[in-house]
C-alpha positions in Angstrom: -69.2 -39.3 -20.1 -66.3 -37.3 -21.6 -66.3 -33.6 -22.0 -67.4 -32.4 -25.4 -64.6 -29.8 -25.4 -61.8 -32.5 -25.2 -60.5 -34.2 -28.3 -61.8 -37.6 -27.2 -59.8 -40.5 -28.6 -62.8 -42.7 -29.4 -64.4 -40.1 -31.6 -61.1 -39.3 -33.3 -60.4 -42.9 -34.1 -63.9 -43.8 -35.4 -64.0 -40.6 -37.5 -67.3 -39.6 -36.0 -67.4 -35.8 -35.8 -68.0 -34.3 -32.4 -71.1 -32.2 -32.3 -69.2 -29.1 -31.3 -66.9 -29.5 -34.3 -69.8 -30.3 -36.7 -71.6 -27.1 -35.5 -68.4 -25.0 -36.0 -68.0 -26.4 -39.5 -71.6 -25.4 -40.2 -70.8 -21.8 -39.1 -67.8 -21.8 -41.4 -69.9 -22.8 -44.3 -72.4 -20.1 -43.5 -69.6 -17.5 -43.6 -68.5 -18.9 -47.0 -65.0 -19.5 -45.7 -62.5 -21.0 -48.2 -61.1 -24.2 -46.5 -57.8 -23.7 -48.4 -57.2 -20.0 -47.7 -54.6 -19.1 -45.2 -55.4 -16.6 -42.4 -54.7 -13.0 -43.3 -52.4 -10.6 -41.5 -54.7 -8.2 -39.7 -52.0 -6.4 -37.7 -48.9 -5.3 -39.6 -45.4 -5.7 -38.2 -45.2 -1.9 -37.8 -48.4 -1.7 -35.8 -47.9 -4.8 -33.7 -45.8 -3.2 -31.0 -48.6 -0.5 -30.3 -51.3 -3.2 -30.4 -49.4 -5.2 -27.8 -48.7 -2.3 -25.5 -52.3 -1.2 -25.6 -53.8 -4.7 -25.0 -55.1 -5.4 -21.4 -53.4 -8.8 -21.3 -49.9 -7.2 -21.8 -49.4 -6.7 -18.0 -50.0 -10.4 -17.3 -47.8 -11.8 -20.0 -45.1 -12.7 -17.4 -47.6 -15.0 -15.6 -48.5 -16.8 -18.9 -44.8 -17.2 -19.8 -44.0 -18.6 -16.3 -46.8 -21.2 -16.4 -46.7 -22.2 -20.1 -43.8 -20.8 -22.1 -40.8 -21.3 -19.9 -40.5 -25.1 -20.7 -41.8 -25.0 -24.2 -38.4 -24.9 -26.1 -37.7 -28.4 -27.4 -41.3 -29.6 -26.7 -42.6 -29.0 -30.2 -45.3 -26.8 -28.7 -46.2 -23.1 -29.2 -48.0 -20.8 -26.8 -50.0 -18.1 -28.4 -51.9 -15.2 -26.9 -54.6 -13.5 -29.0 -57.0 -10.6 -28.5 -60.7 -10.8 -28.3 -61.0 -10.7 -32.1 -58.8 -13.7 -32.6 -55.7 -11.8 -33.7 -52.5 -13.4 -32.5 -50.4 -10.9 -30.6 -47.7 -13.2 -29.1 -46.5 -16.6 -30.4 -43.7 -18.1 -28.4 -42.3 -21.5 -27.6 -40.4 -24.1 -29.6 -38.3 -22.4 -32.2 -38.5 -25.2 -34.8 -42.3 -25.4 -34.5 -42.5 -21.7 -34.8 -40.7 -21.8 -38.1 -43.0 -24.6 -39.3 -46.1 -22.8 -38.1 -45.3 -19.8 -40.4 -46.3 -22.0 -43.4 -49.9 -22.0 -42.1 -49.6 -18.4 -41.1 -49.9 -19.1 -37.4 -47.9 -15.9 -36.7 -48.2 -12.7 -34.7 -50.6 -10.4 -36.4 -52.7 -13.1 -38.1 -56.4 -13.4 -37.6 -57.6 -16.8 -36.3 -61.2 -16.1 -35.5 -63.9 -18.5 -36.7 -65.1 -15.8 -39.1 -61.7 -15.8 -40.8 -60.5 -19.5 -40.8 -63.3 -21.6 -39.5 -62.8 -24.2 -36.8 -59.6 -23.8 -34.7 -59.1 -23.8 -30.9 -58.4 -20.0 -30.6 -61.3 -18.9 -32.8 -63.8 -21.5 -31.6 -62.9 -20.9 -27.9 -63.7 -17.2 -28.5 -66.9 -18.0 -30.4 -68.2 -20.3 -27.7 -66.6 -18.5 -24.7 -65.1 -21.6 -23.1 -62.0 -23.8 -23.5 -61.8 -26.3 -26.3 -59.5 -28.8 -28.0 -59.3 -29.2 -31.8 -57.4 -32.2 -33.2 -55.7 -32.3 -36.6 -58.4 -32.9 -39.2 -61.1 -31.3 -37.1 -59.7 -28.0 -38.4 -62.0 -26.6 -41.1 -58.9 -25.3 -43.0 -57.2 -28.2 -44.8 -53.9 -26.4 -44.7 -53.9 -26.7 -40.9 -54.4 -30.5 -40.8 -51.4 -32.1 -39.0 -51.6 -29.6 -36.2 -53.6 -29.8 -33.0 -54.5 -27.1 -30.5 -56.1 -26.3 -27.1 -57.4 -22.8 -26.2 -59.1 -21.0 -23.4 -60.6 -17.4 -23.3 -59.5 -14.9 -20.7 -62.0 -12.6 -19.1 -62.0 -9.2 -17.4 -62.1 -10.2 -13.7 -64.9 -7.7 -12.9 -67.0 -7.3 -16.0 -66.4 -10.9 -17.3 -66.2 -9.6 -20.9 -63.7 -11.5 -23.1 -60.2 -9.9 -23.2 -58.4 -12.5 -25.3 -57.4 -16.1 -25.6 -54.5 -18.4 -24.6 -53.6 -21.2 -27.0 -51.2 -24.2 -27.1 -50.5 -25.5 -30.6 -48.4 -28.4 -31.9 -48.6 -32.1 -32.5 -50.9 -34.5 -30.6 -49.4 -33.4 -27.3 -51.2 -30.1 -27.7 -54.5 -32.0 -27.1 -53.3 -34.1 -24.2 -56.2 -34.5 -21.6 -54.1 -32.5 -19.1 -53.5 -29.6 -21.5 -57.0 -28.0 -21.2 -57.0 -27.9 -17.3 -53.5 -26.4 -17.5 -54.5 -23.6 -19.7 -57.7 -23.0 -17.7 -55.6 -22.7 -14.6 -53.3 -20.2 -16.5 -56.2 -18.1 -17.6 -57.5 -18.0 -14.0 -54.1 -17.0 -12.8 -53.9 -14.2 -15.4 -57.4 -12.9 -14.4 -56.4 -12.9 -10.7 -53.2 -11.0 -11.6 -55.2 -8.4 -13.5 -57.4 -7.9 -10.4 -54.3 -7.5 -8.2 -52.8 -5.0 -10.6 -56.1 -3.1 -10.7 -56.4 -2.9 -6.9 -52.8 -1.8 -6.6 -53.4 1.0 -9.1 -56.3 2.2 -7.1 -54.3 2.0 -3.8 -51.3 3.8 -5.4 -53.6 6.6 -6.6 -55.1 7.0 -3.1 -58.6 6.2 -4.2 -61.2 3.4 -3.6 -63.4 1.6 -6.1 -66.3 3.7 -7.3 -69.8 3.1 -6.0 -72.5 2.0 -8.3 -74.8 4.6 -9.6 -78.4 3.5 -10.4 -78.7 2.6 -14.1 -74.9 2.6 -14.6 -72.3 -0.2 -14.5 -69.1 1.2 -12.9 -65.9 -0.6 -12.0 -63.4 1.4 -10.1 -61.2 3.9 -11.9 -58.2 5.4 -10.2 -58.0 9.2 -10.1 -55.7 10.9 -12.4 -55.1 7.9 -14.6 -54.0 8.6 -18.2 -55.3 7.4 -21.5 -59.0 6.9 -21.3 -60.6 5.3 -24.4 -64.2 4.8 -25.3 -65.9 2.0 -27.3 -68.7 3.2 -29.5 -68.6 0.9 -32.5 -71.3 -1.7 -32.6 -72.6 -0.6 -29.2 -75.8 1.1 -28.3 -74.1 2.9 -25.5 -70.5 4.0 -25.0 -68.1 2.2 -22.6 -65.2 4.2 -21.2 -62.1 2.1 -20.5 -59.1 3.1 -18.4 -56.2 1.4 -16.7 -58.3 0.6 -13.6 -61.8 -0.2 -14.9 -64.9 0.5 -17.0 -67.8 2.9 -17.0 -70.8 2.3 -19.2 -72.7 5.5 -20.0 -76.3 6.1 -20.8 -77.4 6.7 -24.4 -77.5 10.5 -24.1 -74.3 10.7 -22.1 -72.7 8.5 -24.8 -73.8 11.0 -27.5 -72.3 14.0 -25.6 -68.9 12.4 -24.8 -68.6 11.0 -28.3 -69.2 14.4 -29.9 -66.8 16.2 -27.5 -64.2 13.4 -28.0 -64.5 13.9 -31.8 -64.5 17.7 -31.7 -61.5 18.1 -29.4 -61.5 21.9 -29.9 -64.9 22.0 -28.2 -68.4 23.0 -29.1 -70.6 26.0 -28.1 -73.7 25.3 -26.1 -75.9 26.0 -29.0 -73.9 23.9 -31.4 -73.7 20.9 -29.0 -77.5 21.2 -28.4 -78.1 21.1 -32.1 -75.7 18.1 -32.5 -77.4 16.2 -29.7 -81.1 17.2 -29.9 -81.5 18.7 -33.4 -82.2 22.2 -32.3 -80.0 24.9 -30.7 -82.9 26.0 -28.6 -82.4 22.9 -26.5 -79.5 24.5 -24.6 -81.4 24.4 -21.3 -82.0 20.7 -21.6 -78.4 20.2 -22.6 -77.1 22.1 -19.5 -79.2 19.9 -17.2 -77.7 16.7 -18.9 -74.2 18.1 -18.6 -74.7 18.7 -14.9 -75.7 15.0 -14.4 -72.9 13.8 -16.6 -70.3 15.9 -14.7 -71.6 14.5 -11.4 -71.2 10.9 -12.7 -67.7 11.5 -14.1 -66.5 13.0 -10.9 -68.0 10.3 -8.7 -66.4 7.6 -10.8 -62.9 9.2 -10.8 -62.7 8.5 -14.5 -59.9 11.0 -15.1 -61.5 13.7 -17.1 -64.2 16.3 -16.7 -66.3 18.5 -19.0 -65.3 22.2 -19.2 -67.4 25.1 -20.4 -67.3 28.0 -22.9 -67.0 26.1 -25.1 -68.0 22.6 -23.9 -64.9 20.4 -24.2 -63.3 17.4 -22.5 -60.5 18.3 -20.0 -58.4 15.4 -21.3 -58.4 13.5 -24.6 -60.7 10.5 -24.9 -59.7 8.1 -27.6 -62.6 6.6 -29.5 -62.3 3.2 -31.2 -63.7 5.1 -34.2 -60.5 7.3 -34.0 -58.4 4.2 -34.3 -60.3 3.0 -37.4 -59.9 6.4 -39.1 -56.2 6.4 -38.3 -55.7 3.0 -39.8 -57.6 4.1 -43.0 -55.4 7.2 -43.2 -52.3 5.0 -43.2 -53.7 2.6 -45.8 -54.1 -0.3 -43.4 -57.5 -1.3 -44.8 -57.4 -4.9 -43.6 -56.6 -3.9 -40.0 -59.2 -1.1 -40.1 -61.9 -3.5 -41.2 -60.9 -5.9 -38.4 -61.1 -3.0 -35.9 -64.5 -1.9 -37.2 -66.9 -3.7 -34.9 -70.1 -2.2 -36.2 -71.9 1.1 -36.7 -71.1 4.0 -34.4 -73.8 4.1 -31.6 -76.4 2.5 -34.0 -79.4 3.2 -31.8 -78.6 7.0 -31.4 -80.9 9.5 -33.2 -78.7 12.5 -32.4 -78.0 14.4 -35.6 -74.3 14.8 -34.8 -73.9 11.1 -34.1 -75.8 10.2 -37.3 -73.3 12.3 -39.3 -70.3 10.8 -37.7 -71.7 7.3 -38.3 -72.3 8.1 -42.0 -68.8 9.6 -42.4 -67.1 6.5 -40.9 -69.2 4.2 -43.0 -68.4 6.0 -46.3 -64.7 6.3 -45.4 -64.5 2.5 -44.8 -66.5 1.5 -47.8 -64.4 3.7 -50.2 -61.2 2.3 -48.7 -62.3 -1.3 -49.1 -63.4 -0.8 -52.7 -60.2 0.9 -53.6 -58.1 -1.9 -51.9 -59.4 -4.3 -54.5 -58.3 -7.4 -52.6 -61.0 -10.1 -52.9 -60.6 -11.4 -49.3 -61.0 -7.9 -47.9 -64.0 -7.3 -50.1 -65.6 -10.5 -48.9 -64.9 -9.8 -45.3 -66.5 -6.4 -45.7 -69.5 -8.0 -47.5 -70.0 -10.2 -44.4 -70.6 -7.1 -42.3 -73.9 -5.3 -41.7 -72.7 -2.4 -43.9 -71.6 -4.6 -46.8 -74.2 -7.4 -46.8 -76.7 -5.5 -49.1 -74.1 -3.5 -51.1 -74.3 -4.9 -54.7 -71.2 -2.9 -55.8 -69.1 -4.6 -53.2 -70.4 -8.1 -54.2 -69.9 -7.4 -57.9 -66.3 -6.2 -57.3 -65.7 -9.4 -55.3 -67.1 -11.6 -58.1 -65.0 -9.9 -60.7 -61.8 -10.7 -58.7 -62.6 -14.2 -57.7 -60.8 -17.0 -59.7 -63.0 -18.7 -62.2 -62.9 -22.0 -60.3 -63.3 -20.6 -56.8 -65.9 -22.4 -54.7 -66.9 -19.0 -53.3 -68.3 -17.7 -56.6 -71.6 -19.6 -56.2 -72.4 -17.9 -52.9 -71.5 -14.5 -54.3 -73.8 -15.1 -57.3 -76.6 -16.1 -55.1 -76.3 -13.0 -53.0 -76.3 -10.8 -56.1 -79.4 -12.5 -57.4 -81.1 -11.9 -54.0 -80.2 -8.2 -54.1 -81.5 -8.0 -57.7 -84.8 -9.5 -56.7 -85.2 -7.1 -53.8 -84.2 -4.0 -55.8 
């Protein structure tokens, strides 16, 4: 029996859709994706350099180039590396094919997730978290017919979370039976190289991997490592990320670090207690929690501590929420929406967190409504924040062409909201 992830010749010749493709097309229809709309540019040319430098796959790009890209010129094939959201960060290979691929917007900065363009190897591999081949007319987007592709996700070697995707795109050679094992081997080599680089960083810093603290997931940070970031969007607890590993915080510790990362000038004990617990009289409870948090941070070697009078972080921690606000301030609304992975610590009941959550939601909504681009409005309407927002759906309906197949779905949504009002 052949693998369901390979573009099997018998099924392609008979026209019988593979189950994996049929299910992907169903997801595309559920997302009301236009099969004749090209992917959008989610990372501008000006921002692409910073996004590449900050991506965890950047250090292993030489491995991918050596195994896949080096012999691509003249082959008709392209090698692409995307992030975990399906945004292409590197597209290299045959120069003639690269020029042709620009017509379907298979370019650096474009978004190729299933939520954006439907069935494709990069997006579907990320959606299913395994390698897959998509042949020609199996693509949901009709403008992509004539191209074939094979893609495999790349994982963090310790946490196994998805870091990105490696893809080969071109003619029928892109779905040769040997292509999928080749990319799988390349992804494995990239993950192994990441682990080697991580261990080298720990050794160079004169430290050893951190031990596990009960109730926490810790992977070794090297001491004195710069640029610590924290993911708080769409997550119930915060995850600190640095050059050498990850540290997942408890819910209350997530509240404290998020508030201090946002208020970089620091907060008094009474103010922080009020922001976390809702009353300044909870300072004693706060101090006990700070003691536990300091102990955890020092044991993990995360690279920063909590200072007192006022409480503040000893080094900046960049929140993914900071990144979204920065993009909004620069008018990069499409990219900001792509970077917004959900509400800020949605399970937190801390008053200060609730306020930050609301501020970010309002800023994003106002920016999307002012952008007035129908594809951005519909992308926002597909999020948790926008799904029940009648003003957003009305604005999208107003901008959709009269004969757009997407109008019916928008009208149905508005009718549902009217009934529930």
